[in-house]
C-alpha positions as a Markdown table, in Angstrom:
| # | Residue | x | y | z |
|---|---|---|---|---|
| 1 | Unk | 36.7 | 63.1 | 18.2 |
| 2 | Unk | 34.7 | 60.8 | 15.9 |
| 3 | Unk | 31.4 | 60.8 | 18.1 |
| 4 | Unk | 30.5 | 64.0 | 17.4 |
| 5 | Unk | 30.7 | 64.5 | 13.4 |
| 6 | Unk | 27.4 | 63.0 | 13.6 |
| 7 | Unk | 25.7 | 65.5 | 15.1 |
| 8 | Unk | 24.1 | 68.8 | 13.8 |
| 9 | Unk | 25.7 | 72.3 | 14.7 |
| 10 | Unk | 22.9 | 73.1 | 16.9 |
| 11 | Unk | 23.5 | 69.7 | 18.9 |
| 12 | Unk | 26.9 | 70.4 | 19.6 |
| 13 | Unk | 25.9 | 73.8 | 20.5 |
| 14 | Unk | 23.8 | 72.3 | 23.0 |
| 15 | Unk | 26.6 | 70.0 | 24.5 |
| 16 | Unk | 28.6 | 73.0 | 24.6 |
| 17 | Unk | 25.7 | 75.1 | 27.1 |
| 18 | Unk | 25.4 | 71.2 | 29.2 |
| 19 | Unk | 29.4 | 71.2 | 29.8 |
| 20 | Unk | 28.8 | 74.7 | 31.5 |
| 21 | Unk | 26.1 | 74.0 | 33.0 |
| 22 | Unk | 27.9 | 70.8 | 34.3 |
| 23 | Unk | 31.4 | 73.0 | 35.5 |
| 24 | Unk | 28.4 | 75.1 | 37.4 |
| 25 | Unk | 27.0 | 72.4 | 39.0 |
| 26 | Unk | 30.6 | 70.9 | 40.0 |
| 27 | Unk | 31.6 | 74.5 | 41.6 |
| 28 | Unk | 27.9 | 74.3 | 43.5 |
| 29 | Unk | 29.0 | 70.5 | 44.4 |
| 30 | Unk | 26.0 | 69.3 | 43.0 |
| 31 | Unk | 26.3 | 65.3 | 43.0 |
| 32 | Unk | 24.3 | 62.3 | 43.4 |
| 33 | Unk | 24.8 | 59.4 | 45.7 |
| 34 | Unk | 27.4 | 57.6 | 43.0 |
| 35 | Unk | 29.3 | 61.2 | 43.4 |
| 36 | Unk | 28.8 | 62.6 | 39.9 |
| 37 | Unk | 27.5 | 65.9 | 38.9 |
| 38 | Unk | 24.3 | 66.4 | 37.5 |
| 39 | Unk | 22.6 | 69.3 | 35.9 |
| 40 | Unk | 19.2 | 70.4 | 35.6 |
| 41 | Unk | 18.5 | 71.7 | 32.1 |
| 42 | Unk | 15.1 | 71.7 | 30.7 |
| 43 | Unk | 13.3 | 71.3 | 27.7 |
| 44 | Unk | 11.7 | 74.7 | 28.3 |
| 45 | Unk | 15.5 | 76.3 | 29.1 |
| 46 | Unk | 16.5 | 74.6 | 26.0 |
| 47 | Unk | 14.1 | 76.1 | 23.5 |
| 48 | Unk | 14.7 | 79.4 | 25.4 |
| 49 | Unk | 18.5 | 79.2 | 24.8 |
| 50 | Unk | 18.6 | 77.9 | 21.4 |
| 51 | Unk | 15.4 | 79.7 | 20.2 |
| 52 | Unk | 13.8 | 77.0 | 18.3 |
| 53 | Unk | 10.7 | 74.6 | 19.2 |
| 54 | Unk | 10.1 | 72.2 | 21.7 |
| 55 | Unk | 10.3 | 69.6 | 19.2 |
| 56 | Unk | 13.4 | 70.8 | 17.9 |
| 57 | Unk | 14.5 | 71.0 | 21.6 |
| 58 | Unk | 13.6 | 67.8 | 22.5 |
| 59 | Unk | 15.3 | 66.1 | 19.2 |
| 60 | Unk | 18.6 | 67.8 | 19.8 |
| 61 | Unk | 18.3 | 66.5 | 23.3 |
| 62 | Unk | 17.9 | 63.0 | 22.4 |
| 63 | Unk | 21.1 | 62.9 | 20.1 |
| 64 | Unk | 23.3 | 63.2 | 23.2 |
C-alpha cells in the first residue's frame, strides 16, 4: 500500500504491535462513545517493546 512505503521498518513494526492491541481491545469490547475500538499504548511501553529511547518512540508514534 502506498501509505506505508515511506514509513521506516520500525514504524511498520510499531503499527503491527498497535494492530495486535486493537484486536485485543475489540475482544475486550473497549469502545468509545462513537463505537470505535481504542488502545492504550504508552510511550514507556513502546520503548520497552521496541528496545528504544524515548525520543525514538515518540518519533515513531508521530509517524502514524
